[in-house]
C-alpha positions in Angstrom: 17.2 5.7 -17.7 14.2 7.7 -16.6 10.8 5.9 -16.4 7.6 7.9 -16.7 4.3 6.4 -15.6 1.3 8.3 -17.0 -2.0 7.4 -15.5 -5.1 8.7 -17.4 -8.5 9.1 -15.9 -11.8 9.2 -17.7 -11.8 12.9 -18.2 -8.5 12.9 -19.9 -6.4 14.4 -17.1 -3.0 12.9 -16.7 -0.9 12.3 -13.6 2.7 11.9 -14.5 5.0 10.2 -12.0 8.6 10.6 -13.1 11.0 8.3 -11.3 14.7 9.0 -11.6 16.3 5.6 -11.1 19.7 5.2 -9.5 21.0 3.2 -12.5 20.6 6.2 -14.9 23.8 7.1 -16.7 25.0 10.7 -16.7 22.6 11.6 -13.9 24.1 13.4 -11.0 23.7 12.0 -7.5 21.8 15.1 -6.5 19.2 14.8 -9.2 18.7 11.1 -8.5 17.4 12.0 -5.0 14.8 14.6 -5.9 11.8 12.3 -5.9 9.8 14.8 -3.9 9.6 17.1 -6.9 7.1 14.7 -8.3 4.6 16.3 -5.8 4.8 19.5 -7.9 4.2 17.6 -11.1 1.2 15.7 -9.7 -0.5 18.7 -8.0 -0.2 20.8 -11.2 -1.6 18.0 -13.4 -4.5 17.4 -11.1 -5.5 21.0 -10.1 -3.3 23.5 -12.0 -5.5 26.5 -11.1 -5.5 25.9 -7.3 -1.8 24.9 -7.3 -0.8 28.1 -9.2 -2.8 30.4 -7.0 -1.4 28.6 -3.9 2.1 29.1 -5.2 1.6 32.8 -5.9 0.1 33.4 -2.4 3.0 31.6 -0.7 5.6 33.4 -2.8 4.0 36.8 -1.8 3.9 35.7 1.8 7.7 35.0 1.6 8.3 38.7 0.5 6.3 40.1 3.4 9.0 40.0 6.2 11.7 41.7 4.0 9.2 44.4 2.9 7.9 44.8 6.4 11.4 45.3 7.7 12.2 48.0 5.2 8.8 49.8 5.7 9.1 49.7 9.5 12.6 51.2 9.3 11.4 53.9 7.0 8.3 54.6 9.1 10.3 54.9 12.4 12.8 57.2 10.6 10.1 59.4 9.2 8.3 59.6 12.6 11.6 60.5 14.3 12.4 63.1 11.6 8.9 64.6 12.0 9.3 64.9 15.7 12.8 66.3 15.4 12.1 68.8 12.6 8.6 69.7 13.8 7.1 69.5 10.3 4.3 67.4 8.9 5.3 64.5 6.8 2.8 62.9 4.4 5.1 59.9 3.9 4.1 58.7 7.3 0.5 58.0 6.3 1.6 56.3 3.1 4.0 54.1 5.0 1.4 53.3 7.6 -1.1 52.3 4.8 1.5 49.9 3.3 2.2 48.4 6.8 -1.5 47.8 7.4 -1.9 46.3 3.9 0.9 43.8 4.6 -0.7 42.7 7.9 -4.1 42.4 6.2 -2.6 40.3 3.4 -0.9 38.0 5.9 -4.2 37.4 7.7 -6.3 36.9 4.6 -3.8 34.9 2.6 -3.4 32.4 5.4 -7.2 31.6 5.4 -7.2 31.4 1.6 -4.2 29.1 1.4 -5.9 26.8 3.9 -9.0 26.7 1.8 -6.9 26.0 -1.3 -5.1 23.1 0.5 -8.5 21.5 1.3 -9.6 21.9 -2.3 -6.4 20.4 -3.7 -6.6 17.5 -1.3 -10.2 16.7 -2.4 -9.1 16.7 -6.1 -6.1 14.6 -5.3 -8.1 12.0 -3.5 -10.5 11.7 -6.4 -7.7 11.3 -8.9 -4.9 9.5 -7.1 -6.6 7.0 -4.8 -8.4 5.1 -7.6 -5.2 5.0 -9.7 -3.1 3.7 -6.9 -5.6 1.1 -6.0 -5.8 0.0 -9.7 -2.0 -0.1 -9.8 -1.8 -2.3 -6.7 -4.5 -4.6 -8.0 -2.5 -5.2 -11.2 0.8 -6.1 -9.4 2.3 -9.5 -9.8 1.3 -12.1 -7.3 4.9 -12.5 -6.0 5.2 -8.8 -5.2 2.0 -9.0 -3.1 3.4 -12.1 -1.4 6.6 -10.2 -0.5 6.4 -9.0 3.1 8.8 -6.0 2.6 6.9 -4.9 -0.5 3.5 -5.2 1.2 4.8 -2.9 4.0 6.0 -0.4 1.4 2.7 -0.6 -0.4 0.9 0.0 2.9 3.0 3.1 3.6 2.4 4.7 0.2 -1.3 3.7 0.2 -2.0 5.5 3.5 -3.7 8.8 2.7 -1.8 9.3 -0.6 -3.8 12.5 -1.3 -2.7 14.0 2.1 0.9 13.0 1.5 1.1 14.6 -1.9 -0.6 17.8 -0.8 1.6 18.1 2.2 4.7 17.4 0.2 3.8 20.2 -2.2 3.0 22.5 0.7 6.3 21.5 2.4 8.3 22.4 -0.7 6.6 25.8 -0.9 7.1 26.3 2.9 10.8 25.6 2.3 10.9 28.0 -0.6 9.0 30.6 1.4 11.3 30.4 4.4 14.4 30.5 2.3 13.1 33.7 0.6 12.3 35.2 4.0 15.7 34.4 5.3 17.5 35.6 2.2 15.5 38.9 2.3 16.5 39.6 5.9 20.1 38.5 5.3 20.3 40.9 2.3 19.1 43.8 4.6 21.6 42.7 7.3 24.4 42.5 4.6 23.7 46.1 3.6 24.2 47.2 7.3 26.8 44.7 8.7 27.9 42.3 6.0 30.1 40.0 8.0 27.3 39.2 10.5 25.0 37.9 7.8 27.8 35.5 6.7 28.3 34.4 10.3 24.6 33.5 10.6 24.6 31.7 7.3 27.8 29.7 8.2 26.2 28.5 11.4 22.9 27.6 9.7 24.2 25.4 6.9 25.3 22.5 9.2 21.8 22.7 10.7 20.2 22.4 7.3 22.3 19.3 6.5 21.4 17.8 9.8 17.8 18.4 9.1 18.0 16.7 5.7 19.6 13.6 7.3 17.2 13.6 10.2 14.2 13.7 7.8 15.5 10.6 6.0 16.2 8.9 9.3 12.6 9.6 10.5 11.1 8.1 7.4 13.4 5.0 7.7 12.3 4.7 11.3 8.7 4.8 10.1 9.5 2.0 7.6 11.0 -0.1 10.4 7.9 0.1 12.6 5.5 -0.6 9.7 5.8 -4.4 10.1 5.4 -4.1 13.9 2.3 -2.0 13.5 0.9 -4.6 11.0 1.4 -7.3 13.6 -0.2 -5.1 16.2 -3.2 -4.6 13.9 -3.6 -8.4 13.7 -3.6 -8.6 17.5 -6.0 -5.7 17.7 -8.4 -7.4 15.4 -8.2 -10.6 17.4 -9.1 -8.7 20.6 -12.0 -6.6 19.2 -13.5 -7.9 16.0 -16.7 -9.8 15.9 -15.6 -12.9 13.9 -13.2 -13.8 16.8 -15.7 -13.5 19.6 -16.6 -17.2 19.8 -13.1 -18.6 20.2 -12.0 -15.5 22.1 -14.6 -16.4 24.7 -13.9 -20.1 24.7 -10.1 -20.0 24.7 -9.8 -16.9 26.9 -6.8 -15.6 25.1 -7.6 -12.0 25.8 -4.9 -11.5 28.5 -2.2 -13.2 26.5 -2.7 -11.2 23.3 -3.4 -8.0 25.2 0.1 -8.3 26.6 1.5 -9.1 23.1 -0.4 -6.1 21.8 1.1 -3.8 24.5 4.6 -5.3 23.9 4.4 -4.5 20.2 3.0 -1.0 21.0 5.9 -0.3 23.4 8.4 -1.6 20.8 7.0 0.9 18.3 6.8 3.7 20.8 10.3 3.3 22.1 11.9 3.2 18.7 9.9 6.2 17.4 10.6 8.2 20.6 14.4 7.4 20.3 14.5 8.7 16.7 12.4 11.8 17.5 14.5 12.6 20.6 17.7 12.4 18.5 16.1 14.7 16.0 15.0 17.2 18.6 18.4 17.4 20.2 20.0 18.0 16.8 17.6 20.7 15.9 17.8 22.5 19.2 21.6 22.4 19.2 21.5 24.3 15.8 18.8 26.6 17.1 20.8 27.7 20.1 23.8 28.5 17.8 21.6 30.7 15.5 20.0 32.4 18.5 23.5 33.2 20.0 24.6 34.7 16.7 21.5 36.7 16.5 22.0 38.1 20.0 25.6 38.9 19.1 24.2 40.8 16.0 22.0 43.0 18.2 24.9 43.7 20.6 27.1 44.8 17.7 24.4 47.0 16.1 23.8 49.0 19.3 27.0 51.0 19.2 26.7 51.3 15.4 23.2 52.9 15.9 24.5 55.2 18.5 27.3 56.3 16.3 24.9 57.0 13.4 26.1 54.3 11.0 22.7 52.6 11.3 19.5 54.6 11.5 17.3 54.3 14.5 14.5 53.0 12.4 16.6 50.4 10.8 17.8 49.3 14.2 14.3 48.9 15.4 13.2 47.0 12.3 16.2 44.7 12.3 15.7 44.0 16.0 12.3 42.5 15.2 13.5 40.9 12.0 16.5 39.2 13.8 14.2 37.5 16.3 12.0 36.4 13.4 14.9 35.0 11.4 16.2 33.3 14.5 12.8 31.5 14.7 12.8 30.8 11.0 16.3 29.5 10.8 16.5 27.7 14.1 13.2 25.8 13.9 10.9 26.6 11.0 13.4 26.2 8.2 15.1 23.2 9.7 11.7 21.5 10.4 10.6 22.3 6.8 13.9 20.7 5.5 13.3 17.7 7.7 9.7 17.3 6.3 10.9 17.7 2.7 13.5 15.0 3.3 10.8 12.8 4.8 8.5 13.2 1.8 11.4 12.6 -0.5 11.7 9.1 1.0 7.9 8.7 0.6 8.0 9.6 -3.1 11.0 7.3 -3.6 8.8 4.4 -2.2 5.9 5.6 -4.3 8.1 5.6 -7.4 9.3 2.1 -6.7 5.7 0.9 -6.3 4.7 2.4 -9.6 7.8 0.9 -11.2 6.8 -2.6 -10.3 5.9 -4.7 -13.2 2.2 -5.4 -13.7 0.6 -8.7 -14.9 0.5 -8.1 -18.6 -2.8 -9.8 -19.3 -3.5 -7.4 -22.2 -0.4 -8.7 -24.1 -1.5 -12.3 -23.8 -3.1 -14.3 -26.5 -6.7 -14.7 -25.8 -8.1 -18.3 -26.0 -11.7 -19.3 -26.5 -13.1 -20.8 -23.3 -14.2 -24.0 -25.0 -10.9 -24.5 -26.9 -9.0 -26.1 -24.0 -7.6 -29.5 -24.9 -4.5 -30.2 -22.9 -2.4 -28.8 -20.0 1.1 -30.1 -19.7 4.0 -29.6 -17.3 7.4 -30.3 -18.9 10.4 -30.6 -16.5 9.1 -27.7 -14.3 11.3 -26.7 -11.3 10.3 -23.9 -9.0 11.4 -22.3 -5.7 9.6 -19.4 -4.0 11.3 -15.9 -4.3 13.9 -15.4 -1.6 14.3 -19.1 -0.9 16.9 -21.7 -2.0 14.9 -24.9 -1.8 13.1 -26.2 -4.8 9.4 -27.0 -4.2 9.1 -28.6 -7.6 11.8 -30.7 -9.2 11.6 -31.5 -13.0 7.9 -32.1 -12.6 6.2 -33.5 -15.7 2.6 -34.6 -16.4 -0.3 -33.9 -18.7 -4.0 -33.2 -18.2 -6.6 -33.8 -21.0 -9.9 -32.0 -21.5 -13.1 -33.5 -20.1 -11.4 -35.9 -17.6 -11.3 -35.9 -13.8 -7.8 -35.8 -12.2 -6.5 -35.7 -8.6 -3.3 -34.6 -7.0 -2.4 -36.4 -3.7 0.6 -36.4 -1.5 1.9 -35.4 1.9 1.9 -31.8 3.2 4.6 -29.8 1.5 4.9 -32.1 -1.4 4.1 -29.2 -3.8 0.4 -29.8 -4.7 -0.8 -26.2 -4.0 2.3 -24.8 -5.7 1.3 -26.7 -8.9 -2.1 -25.0 -8.8 -0.4 -21.6 -8.3 1.8 -22.1 -11.3 -1.2 -23.3 -13.4 -3.0 -20.1 -12.6 0.0 -18.0 -13.5 0.5 -16.6 -10.0 4.2 -17.2 -10.3 5.9 -17.0 -13.6 9.6 -17.4 -12.7 10.2 -21.1 -13.1 12.3 -23.5 -15.1 10.8 -25.8 -17.7 7.5 -25.3 -19.6 3.8 -25.1 -18.7 1.8 -25.5 -21.9 -1.9 -25.2 -22.7 -2.8 -26.7 -26.1 1.0 -26.7 -26.8 1.5 -23.0 -26.1 3.4 -21.4 -23.2 0.9 -20.5 -20.5 2.7 -17.2 -19.8 1.5 -16.0 -23.2 -2.1 -17.0 -22.7 -5.1 -15.6 -20.9 -5.9 -17.4 -17.6 -9.7 -17.1 -17.8 -10.4 -20.8 -18.4 -9.6 -21.7 -14.7 -12.1 -21.7 -11.9 -10.7 -22.4 -8.4 -11.9 -23.2 -5.0 -9.1 -23.1 -2.4 -9.0 -24.4 1.1 -8.8 -20.8 2.4 -11.5 -19.5 0.0 -12.8 -15.9 0.4 -15.9 -15.2 2.4 -17.2 -12.0 0.8 -19.3 -9.6 3.1 -21.9 -9.3 0.3 -25.2 -11.0 -0.5 -25.6 -14.7 -1.2 -26.3 -13.8 -4.9 -23.1 -11.8 -5.2 -21.0 -14.4 -3.4 -22.1 -17.0 -5.9 -22.1 -14.9 -9.1 -18.9 -12.8 -8.3 -16.8 -14.7 -10.9 -19.3 -14.4 -13.8 -18.9 -11.4 -16.1 -22.3 -11.9 -17.7 -25.8 -11.9 -16.2 -26.9 -15.0 -14.4 -30.6 -15.9 -14.7 -32.7 -16.8 -11.7 -33.2 -20.3 -13.1 -29.5 -20.8 -13.5 -28.8 -19.5 -10.0 -31.5 -21.6 -8.4 -30.2 -24.7 -10.3 -26.7 -24.3 -9.0 -27.9 -23.6 -5.4 -29.9 -26.8 -5.5 -27.1 -28.9 -7.0 -24.5 -27.8 -4.4 -26.9 -27.8 -1.4 -26.7 -24.1 -0.8 -30.5 -23.8 -1.1 -30.9 -25.4 2.3 -28.9 -22.6 4.0 -30.6 -19.9 1.9 -34.1 -21.0 3.1 -33.1 -20.2 6.7 -32.0 -16.6 5.8 -34.4 -13.7 6.3 -33.9 -12.2 2.9 -33.0 -15.3 0.9 -30.3 -14.9 -1.7 -30.3 -11.1 -1.0 -29.1 -11.6 2.6 -25.8 -10.0 3.3 -23.4 -12.6 4.7 -20.6 -12.3 7.3 -20.3 -10.4 10.5 -19.3 -6.9 9.4 -22.7 -5.4 9.3 -25.4 -5.2 11.9 -28.1 -6.8 9.7 -25.8 -9.4 8.1 -26.0 -13.2 8.9 -23.2 -15.6 9.1 -23.0 -19.2 7.9 -21.4 -22.3 9.2 -18.0 -23.4 7.8 -19.6 -26.1 5.7 -22.2 -23.7 4.3 -19.5 -21.3 3.3 -17.7 -24.1 1.5 -20.9 -24.9 -0.4 -21.1 -21.2 -1.4 -17.5 -21.5 -2.7 -18.3 -24.7 -4.6 -21.4 -23.1 -6.1 -19.3 -20.1 -7.2 -16.9 -22.5 -9.0 -19.7 -24.6 -10.5 -21.5 -21.5 -11.9 -18.4 -20.4 -13.8 -18.1 -21.0 -17.5 -14.4 -21.9 -17.4 -13.7 -25.4 -18.7 -11.1 -26.3 -16.0 -12.3 -26.5 -12.4 -9.7 -26.8 -9.6 -10.6 -27.9 -6.1 -7.8 -27.5 -3.6 -9.0 -29.1 -0.3 -12.3 -27.1 -0.4 -14.2 -29.6 1.9 -11.6 -30.1 4.6 -14.0 -29.1 7.4 -16.7 -31.5 6.2 -17.1 -35.1 7.5 -15.9 -37.8 5.1 -19.3 -39.1 4.2 -20.7 -35.6 3.4 -17.4 -34.7 1.6 -17.8 -37.8 -0.7 -21.4 -36.8 -1.5 -20.4 -33.3 -2.3 -17.7 -34.5 -4.7 -20.1 -36.9 -6.4 -22.5 -34.0 -6.9 -19.7 -31.8 -8.2 -18.6 -34.5 -10.6 -22.2 -34.7 -11.9 -22.6 -31.0 -12.4 -19.1 -30.8 -14.0 -19.9 -33.0 -17.0 -17.9 -32.0 -20.0 -15.6 -30.0 -17.7 -12.0 -30.8 -16.7 -11.8 -31.3 -12.9 -8.6 -31.3 -10.9 -9.0 -32.3 -7.3 -6.5 -32.0 -4.4 -7.5 -33.9 -1.3 -5.8 -35.5 1.7 -8.7 -38.0 2.0 -7.8 -40.6 -0.6 -11.3 -42.1 -0.4 -12.6 -38.9 -2.1 -10.3 -39.2 -5.1 -11.2 -42.8 -6.1 -13.7 -41.5 -8.6 -11.0 -39.6 -10.5 -10.0 -40.9 -14.0 -6.3 -40.3 -13.2 -4.4 -39.7 -10.0 -0.9 -38.1 -9.7 1.0 -39.0 -6.5 3.3 -36.0 -5.7 6.4 -36.6 -3.6 9.3 -34.1 -3.1 8.0 -31.9 -5.9 7.7 -34.5 -8.6 5.3 -37.3 -9.8 6.2 -40.4 -7.9 3.2 -42.5 -9.2 0.4 -42.0 -11.7 -2.7 -44.0 -12.7 -6.3 -44.7 -11.7 -7.2 -45.9 -8.2 -7.2 -49.6 -9.0 -3.9 -49.5 -11.0 -2.2 -47.6 -8.2 -3.4 -50.1 -5.6 -1.9 -52.9 -7.7 1.5 -51.2 -7.7 1.9 -51.7 -4.0 3.7 -48.3 -3.9 3.3 -45.0 -2.1 -0.4 -44.5 -3.0 -1.4 -47.9 -1.6 0.6 -47.3 1.6 -1.1 -43.9 2.1 -4.6 -45.4 1.3 -4.2 -48.3 3.7 -2.8 -46.0 6.4 -5.9 -43.9 6.2 -8.2 -46.9 6.0 -7.1 -48.0 9.5 -9.0 -45.1 10.9 -12.3 -46.3 9.4 -14.3 -49.6 9.7 -17.5 -50.7 8.1 -20.3 -51.2 10.6 -23.9 -51.6 9.7 -23.4 -50.0 6.3 -21.9 -46.8 7.9 -18.4 -45.6 8.0 -17.3 -44.8 11.6 -14.1 -43.9 13.3 -12.4 -46.7 15.2 -12.5 -46.4 19.0 
């Protein structure tokens, strides 16, 4: 089966990535591996004029060595004839003109091809980069959570326009070198046929070694991708601004500098080992070709002296043989190596484009206000690549307009429930229904979430709060939300108010405290129009009293909305209409606070255990000494 992925841009141009999958029936093993040919398809789709001219120039460059050899031989023979016979020969000037024209073409075409490469790269960047980013942004959540797939995406996403352009150039370099070699071998065959076969016989194993070596080099690159990613984390910890406070306090510079160097050495040694192996293989083949070439010259000397080979042809072949030795011993093998490397790259690129996307466009759209129930029916789930179920036959129901809470120990499955609600994972047993319909067939736009590890966007306060809204937010509406969630107090201290850029990435940006960032996230959630609001431990860094106040405010501004709260602090969930106690991936208990306390079960045990840490003193809640 051959899958074609056609990506259309606004101007109507198409980039067709054709992936020959290994499961295809009737496809030869050779054809299955020619992923690198996609570079030709892509370049011609994006910039056919430049790609065509580039191809013509490289093809003509490939003919130059053979033509030059024949012209030099004829020129030398004509000069010798003129000197011997003592007559003027007009052919000499004509041959000299052609020789000068060939040299001029080689010089000018080299500059022109470099210019065309830059032009193609610019066009490829404009076309490919946005399409690849769009593809990656549409991938399923579980693919982005897979470490091996993230590494693969990182490899193909790195300078894709350079990779495609260089792959096309590498293919043409390979074609050009093969034409050069074949041209010289044909001339050699016309003079001493068996020596041309001897050079070819020695070269073929070199080419096979180059193909294998190129694939090994790419695999080595894939192996070090993860190590480089870890190293990048260490590098950020050592130099980035957001770590400067704790870096200064904890003094971990030396420890992580050593870890950085260890990872760097690991990458360096592995890469050096592979490259050294490649170098030895290539040089071994090079020496064989050079020895055969030297043997050719030794054989042609007596043939020239005996008159079987003209003196001009001997002189021309002498230069050509040294050139072919360079071509076959290094240039051609290197080009084959690079082609094999890019073949692996395009294989990865094909696999990334073959990944299934989130098919939101195929889902049935629901009106935002039409939400009535959300129900889990015997849902069991385990994360991809694991054997242990996080959820086990989980069943419960949520009704519109009520306040719910999920409580339980760490690892009980609370956050996993939220991920399934949002459709981040869709491979599970059982059913998740909204208004009685399978959630996998519905649009997810009626959920608004605030997670414990919420995003801190390096944009203005206004953009941070309104980023989830697809319509325009009025100043009155924005000001109301900022006041209700307490963000206005932080905004008043900022130099440009709501237009102040937050974070630490820019010189003129201002950072907020952890609690202030959490208020921003809560305001973003409260401003959304979605009927279901999910709060997954969003106030974990706040003190219990302030957390309780925030939740009370959030309940007030969420009138008419369905609220689902996850919190370890059970005092914060008392206001919920219904509480689900999650244990070992299932609902152990359910009910309101008072009903659960009367059961003398797990909830009461957890609540009383937490209550030991607090006592009432003077109307204030304080921690026991």
